[in-house]
ZADO-1210 file (C-alpha; in nm, 4 decimals, padded with zeros to 6 digits):
<atoms>
<atom x="00.4472" y="-00.9336" z="-01.0989" code="UNK" pos="1"/>
<atom x="00.7617" y="-00.9757" z="-01.1234" code="UNK" pos="2"/>
<atom x="00.7613" y="-01.2668" z="-01.4275" code="UNK" pos="3"/>
<atom x="00.8825" y="-01.1757" z="-01.7746" code="UNK" pos="4"/>
<atom x="00.5294" y="-01.0835" z="-01.8566" code="UNK" pos="5"/>
<atom x="00.5234" y="-00.8295" z="-01.6209" code="UNK" pos="6"/>
<atom x="00.8476" y="-00.6925" z="-01.6726" code="UNK" pos="7"/>
<atom x="00.8696" y="-00.3813" z="-01.4481" code="UNK" pos="8"/>
<atom x="01.2795" y="-00.3967" z="-01.4334" code="UNK" pos="9"/>
<atom x="01.2643" y="-00.2170" z="-01.7577" code="UNK" pos="10"/>
<atom x="01.0918" y="00.1073" z="-01.6193" code="UNK" pos="11"/>
<atom x="01.3322" y="00.1040" z="-01.3158" code="UNK" pos="12"/>
<atom x="01.0842" y="-00.0559" z="-01.0697" code="UNK" pos="13"/>
<atom x="01.2779" y="-00.2954" z="-00.8625" code="UNK" pos="14"/>
<atom x="01.1036" y="-00.4779" z="-00.5523" code="UNK" pos="15"/>
<atom x="01.3212" y="-00.4642" z="-00.2430" code="UNK" pos="16"/>
<atom x="01.3027" y="-00.6183" z="00.0749" code="UNK" pos="17"/>
<atom x="01.4222" y="-00.3584" z="00.3169" code="UNK" pos="18"/>
<atom x="01.2277" y="-00.0213" z="00.3689" code="UNK" pos="19"/>
<atom x="01.5599" y="00.1472" z="00.3995" code="UNK" pos="20"/>
<atom x="01.5974" y="00.0773" z="-00.0185" code="UNK" pos="21"/>
<atom x="01.2480" y="00.1691" z="-00.0899" code="UNK" pos="22"/>
<atom x="01.0995" y="00.4970" z="-00.2299" code="UNK" pos="23"/>
<atom x="00.7339" y="00.4058" z="-00.2575" code="UNK" pos="24"/>
<atom x="00.5203" y="00.2174" z="-00.0321" code="UNK" pos="25"/>
<atom x="00.1901" y="00.0017" z="-00.1603" code="UNK" pos="26"/>
<atom x="-00.0498" y="-00.0003" z="00.0834" code="UNK" pos="27"/>
<atom x="-00.3119" y="-00.2815" z="-00.0076" code="UNK" pos="28"/>
<atom x="-00.6031" y="-00.4699" z="00.1950" code="UNK" pos="29"/>
<atom x="-00.7677" y="-00.4057" z="00.4922" code="UNK" pos="30"/>
<atom x="-00.5233" y="-00.2203" z="00.7802" code="UNK" pos="31"/>
<atom x="-00.6217" y="-00.3528" z="01.1346" code="UNK" pos="32"/>
<atom x="-00.5629" y="-00.1574" z="01.4594" code="UNK" pos="33"/>
<atom x="-00.2931" y="-00.4320" z="01.5544" code="UNK" pos="34"/>
<atom x="-00.0977" y="-00.3912" z="01.2178" code="UNK" pos="35"/>
<atom x="-00.1180" y="00.0147" z="01.2353" code="UNK" pos="36"/>
<atom x="00.2033" y="00.0566" z="01.4538" code="UNK" pos="37"/>
<atom x="00.4201" y="-00.1480" z="01.2242" code="UNK" pos="38"/>
<atom x="00.3043" y="00.0411" z="00.9420" code="UNK" pos="39"/>
<atom x="00.4011" y="00.3731" z="01.0940" code="UNK" pos="40"/>
<atom x="00.7449" y="00.1970" z="01.1801" code="UNK" pos="41"/>
<atom x="00.8288" y="00.0662" z="00.8116" code="UNK" pos="42"/>
<atom x="00.7037" y="00.4346" z="00.7025" code="UNK" pos="43"/>
<atom x="00.9579" y="00.5825" z="00.9397" code="UNK" pos="44"/>
<atom x="01.2227" y="00.3577" z="00.8358" code="UNK" pos="45"/>
<atom x="01.2426" y="00.4728" z="00.4520" code="UNK" pos="46"/>
<atom x="01.4449" y="00.7309" z="00.3436" code="UNK" pos="47"/>
<atom x="01.3415" y="01.0894" z="00.2262" code="UNK" pos="48"/>
<atom x="01.1883" y="01.1363" z="-00.0455" code="UNK" pos="49"/>
<atom x="00.9027" y="00.8939" z="00.0043" code="UNK" pos="50"/>
<atom x="00.5328" y="00.7973" z="-00.1149" code="UNK" pos="51"/>
<atom x="00.2740" y="00.6163" z="-00.0157" code="UNK" pos="52"/>
<atom x="-00.0152" y="00.4654" z="-00.2559" code="UNK" pos="53"/>
<atom x="-00.3455" y="00.3392" z="-00.0775" code="UNK" pos="54"/>
<atom x="-00.4472" y="00.0838" z="-00.3277" code="UNK" pos="55"/>
<atom x="-00.8142" y="-00.0190" z="-00.3042" code="UNK" pos="56"/>
<atom x="-01.1320" y="00.0857" z="-00.0933" code="UNK" pos="57"/>
<atom x="-00.9898" y="-00.1459" z="00.1830" code="UNK" pos="58"/>
<atom x="-00.6614" y="00.0799" z="00.2362" code="UNK" pos="59"/>
<atom x="-00.8651" y="00.3721" z="00.1601" code="UNK" pos="60"/>
<atom x="-01.1653" y="00.3843" z="00.3988" code="UNK" pos="61"/>
<atom x="-01.1570" y="-00.0100" z="00.5301" code="UNK" pos="62"/>
<atom x="-01.3922" y="-00.1602" z="00.2719" code="UNK" pos="63"/>
<atom x="-01.6050" y="-00.4258" z="00.3315" code="UNK" pos="64"/>
<atom x="-01.4786" y="-00.4558" z="00.7041" code="UNK" pos="65"/>
<atom x="-01.5407" y="-00.0387" z="00.7532" code="UNK" pos="66"/>
<atom x="-01.7530" y="-00.1094" z="01.0383" code="UNK" pos="67"/>
<atom x="-01.5639" y="-00.3681" z="01.2493" code="UNK" pos="68"/>
<atom x="-01.3988" y="-00.2468" z="01.5877" code="UNK" pos="69"/>
<atom x="-01.0664" y="-00.3532" z="01.4755" code="UNK" pos="70"/>
<atom x="-01.0301" y="-00.1949" z="01.1344" code="UNK" pos="71"/>
<atom x="-00.8680" y="00.1696" z="01.0737" code="UNK" pos="72"/>
<atom x="-01.0850" y="00.3761" z="00.8309" code="UNK" pos="73"/>
<atom x="-00.8233" y="00.4495" z="00.5901" code="UNK" pos="74"/>
<atom x="-00.4516" y="00.4385" z="00.6229" code="UNK" pos="75"/>
<atom x="-00.3997" y="00.8025" z="00.5728" code="UNK" pos="76"/>
<atom x="-00.4978" y="00.8296" z="00.9901" code="UNK" pos="77"/>
<atom x="-00.1518" y="00.6382" z="01.0341" code="UNK" pos="78"/>
<atom x="00.0825" y="00.7562" z="00.7667" code="UNK" pos="79"/>
<atom x="00.0066" y="01.0656" z="00.5041" code="UNK" pos="80"/>
<atom x="-00.0640" y="00.9128" z="00.1820" code="UNK" pos="81"/>
<atom x="00.0689" y="01.0626" z="-00.1343" code="UNK" pos="82"/>
<atom x="-00.1751" y="00.8795" z="-00.3878" code="UNK" pos="83"/>
<atom x="-00.5159" y="00.7214" z="-00.3799" code="UNK" pos="84"/>
<atom x="-00.6407" y="00.4468" z="-00.6323" code="UNK" pos="85"/>
<atom x="-00.9906" y="00.4197" z="-00.5246" code="UNK" pos="86"/>
<atom x="-01.0792" y="00.0948" z="-00.7467" code="UNK" pos="87"/>
<atom x="-00.9327" y="-00.1076" z="-01.0020" code="UNK" pos="88"/>
<atom x="-01.1321" y="-00.2894" z="-01.2748" code="UNK" pos="89"/>
<atom x="-01.1735" y="-00.6502" z="-01.3115" code="UNK" pos="90"/>
<atom x="-00.9609" y="-00.7578" z="-01.6320" code="UNK" pos="91"/>
<atom x="-01.0987" y="-01.1016" z="-01.7470" code="UNK" pos="92"/>
<atom x="-00.8230" y="-01.3166" z="-01.9312" code="UNK" pos="93"/>
<atom x="-00.9168" y="-01.6072" z="-02.1325" code="UNK" pos="94"/>
</atoms>
């Protein structure tokens, strides 16, 4: 995503390694009970104003692993979510 084809710097999007320098946190993938405290810790380290984007059905509700005992059924139970993206269409590139 940081290559020349997807030049995000021109839009002001710069990836940061530290949550203390971040404005937006993107949660993608299935969130487990073991990772939930780490997610909350990273969220608490972000400065105000901060936004959380929950991307995909796995982050929004557990996805395919919804009925597993170790899966949090939505990251909004751990951190307040500002935007939810429920699905992403598959783009085939040839």
